C-alpha positions as CSV (number, residue, x, y, z in Angstrom):
1,M,72.9,228.0,80.7
2,R,75.4,229.7,78.4
3,R,75.4,227.0,75.7
4,T,75.4,229.7,73.0
5,A,78.5,231.3,74.3
6,A,80.2,227.9,74.3
7,V,79.3,227.5,70.6
8,I,81.2,230.6,69.6
9,S,84.0,230.0,72.2
10,S,84.6,226.6,70.7
11,A,84.7,228.0,67.2
12,A,87.2,230.6,68.2
13,T,89.6,228.2,69.8
14,I,89.9,225.8,66.9
15,V,93.3,226.2,65.3
16,A,94.8,224.7,62.2
17,A,97.5,222.1,62.6
18,F,100.7,222.6,60.6
19,G,102.7,219.6,59.4
20,L,106.4,219.7,59.2
21,G,108.2,217.9,56.4
22,G,111.0,215.5,57.1
23,C,114.6,216.6,56.8
24,A,116.2,213.4,55.6
25,A,118.1,213.4,52.3
26,E,116.3,211.9,49.4
27,T,117.4,208.6,48.1
28,P,116.4,207.1,44.7
29,P,113.8,204.3,44.9
30,A,115.1,200.8,44.5
31,A,114.6,199.3,41.1
32,T,111.9,196.6,40.9
33,S,111.2,194.1,38.3
34,T,107.4,194.4,38.5
35,P,105.4,197.6,38.4
36,A,103.8,198.5,41.7
37,A,100.0,199.1,41.8
38,S,98.8,202.1,43.6
39,G,95.5,202.1,45.5
40,V,95.5,205.8,45.7
41,S,93.7,207.7,43.0
42,S,94.7,211.2,42.0
43,P,92.3,213.9,43.1
44,A,89.8,215.2,40.6
45,A,90.8,218.3,38.7
46,P,89.3,221.5,40.1
47,P,86.2,222.7,38.2
48,S,86.9,224.8,35.1
49,A,84.5,227.5,36.3
50,P,85.9,230.5,38.2
51,L,85.8,230.5,42.0
52,P,82.8,232.4,43.4
53,A,83.2,236.0,44.5
54,P,84.1,236.2,48.2
55,E,80.8,238.1,48.8
56,A,78.8,235.0,47.7
57,L,80.3,233.1,50.6
58,T,80.3,235.9,53.2
59,D,76.6,236.5,52.4
60,V,75.9,233.0,53.7
61,I,77.6,233.9,57.0
62,H,75.9,237.2,57.3
63,R,72.5,235.6,56.9
64,L,73.3,232.9,59.4
65,A,74.4,235.6,61.9
66,D,71.2,237.7,61.4
67,T,69.1,237.5,64.6
68,A,66.2,239.1,62.8
69,V,65.8,236.0,60.5
70,P,64.3,232.9,62.2
71,G,66.3,229.7,62.1
72,A,63.6,228.0,60.1
73,Q,64.3,230.5,57.3
74,K,68.1,229.7,57.4
75,L,67.8,226.0,56.7
76,D,68.9,226.4,53.0
77,L,72.1,228.1,54.2
78,V,73.5,224.8,55.6
79,D,73.8,221.6,53.7
80,G,71.7,218.7,55.1
81,T,69.7,220.6,57.7
82,T,66.2,219.7,58.8
83,P,63.6,221.7,60.7
84,E,64.9,220.3,63.9
85,D,68.1,222.3,63.3
86,A,66.4,225.7,63.3
87,E,67.1,226.2,67.0
88,A,70.8,225.6,66.5
89,L,70.8,228.2,63.8
90,D,69.0,230.7,66.1
91,A,71.5,229.9,68.9
92,F,74.5,230.6,66.6
93,A,73.1,234.1,65.7
94,R,72.3,234.8,69.4
95,A,75.8,233.7,70.5
96,L,77.4,236.1,68.0
97,A,75.2,239.0,69.1
98,D,75.6,238.2,72.8
99,N,79.4,238.1,72.4
100,G,79.7,241.5,70.7
101,Y,79.7,240.3,67.0
102,A,76.5,242.2,66.0
103,P,76.7,243.9,63.7
104,L,79.2,241.6,62.0
105,D,81.9,242.2,59.4
106,V,82.8,239.0,57.5
107,E,85.7,238.6,55.1
108,A,86.5,235.5,53.0
109,R,90.2,235.0,52.2
110,D,92.2,232.3,50.4
111,L,89.4,230.8,48.3
112,A,90.3,227.6,46.7
113,W,88.6,224.6,45.2
114,S,88.2,221.8,47.8
115,D,90.6,218.9,47.6
116,A,88.1,216.7,49.4
117,D,84.9,217.4,47.6
118,H,84.7,218.3,43.9
119,G,82.9,221.5,43.4
120,D,83.1,222.7,47.0
121,V,85.1,225.8,47.9
122,D,87.4,226.2,51.0
123,A,87.9,229.7,52.4
124,T,89.4,231.2,55.5
125,V,86.5,233.3,57.0
126,V,87.3,236.2,59.3
127,L,84.6,237.4,61.7
128,K,84.9,240.7,63.5
129,P,82.5,243.2,65.1
130,A,81.5,246.0,62.7
131,R,81.8,248.5,65.6
132,D,84.7,248.9,67.9
133,G,84.1,246.9,71.0
134,T,85.5,244.3,73.3
135,A,85.1,241.4,70.9
136,G,88.1,240.6,68.8
137,E,88.3,239.1,65.3
138,F,88.8,235.5,64.7
139,S,89.2,233.4,61.6
140,F,88.0,229.9,60.8
141,P,88.5,227.6,57.8
142,M,85.1,226.9,56.2
143,E,83.9,224.9,53.3
144,F,81.0,225.9,51.1
145,T,79.0,223.8,48.6
146,P,77.0,224.9,45.6
147,H,73.2,224.9,46.1
148,D,70.4,226.1,43.7
149,G,72.6,228.7,42.0
150,G,74.1,229.9,45.2
151,W,76.2,228.6,48.1
152,Q,75.7,227.0,51.5
153,L,77.9,226.0,54.4
154,T,78.8,222.3,54.3
155,R,77.4,220.3,57.1
156,R,81.0,219.3,58.1
157,T,81.8,223.0,58.8
158,A,78.5,223.7,60.4
159,D,79.0,220.7,62.8
160,Q,82.2,222.5,64.0
161,L,80.5,225.8,64.5
162,L,77.0,224.9,65.6
163,V,75.5,222.5,68.2
164,F,72.9,220.5,66.4
165,G,70.4,218.1,68.0
166,T,69.2,217.9,71.5
167,P,71.5,219.8,73.9
168,E,73.1,217.8,76.6
169,P,71.6,218.4,80.1
170,A,73.5,220.7,82.4
171,P,75.5,218.8,85.0
172,A,73.8,218.4,88.3
173,P,74.9,220.7,91.1
174,P,77.1,219.1,93.8
175,A,75.2,217.5,96.6
176,T,74.8,219.6,99.7
177,P,76.9,218.2,102.6
178,T,74.9,216.8,105.5
179,P,75.7,218.5,108.8
């Protein structure tokens, strides 16, 4: 079963959707006699602290990808993990290695404070093999959350990259035709 290859394959095929704005001419809003109440609150202002150094985020990915470190020792690298998640963390590292991404170069680009979760950081993370090989580079939007003076991958991002929980059984082979 090549479940681990499927993990990395699915991560590589996820693409960002781009929205297109409308092209209609703007018209001024109609005057109203009563003020309209809005149920939408404005997003919280980004933290006043500087964004983390890209290396603080890429270090998380490097440690997750290290096959020499057991999954049980990687639990603090992903928000909300439990000891049952250790195998998924091991599988992620093995999938990267099995697909030519070991050793791994990691780059974090376009760091910005998250619009969704105050204090979290969004980044485009680029993964590529450190040596020339058949594996190409791919990028993936990731979100990181502060944890004990460092950073960890958010569970939301990890759920897109990793397969947590009990793996689904392999489909049964087709029945052998009766002569």
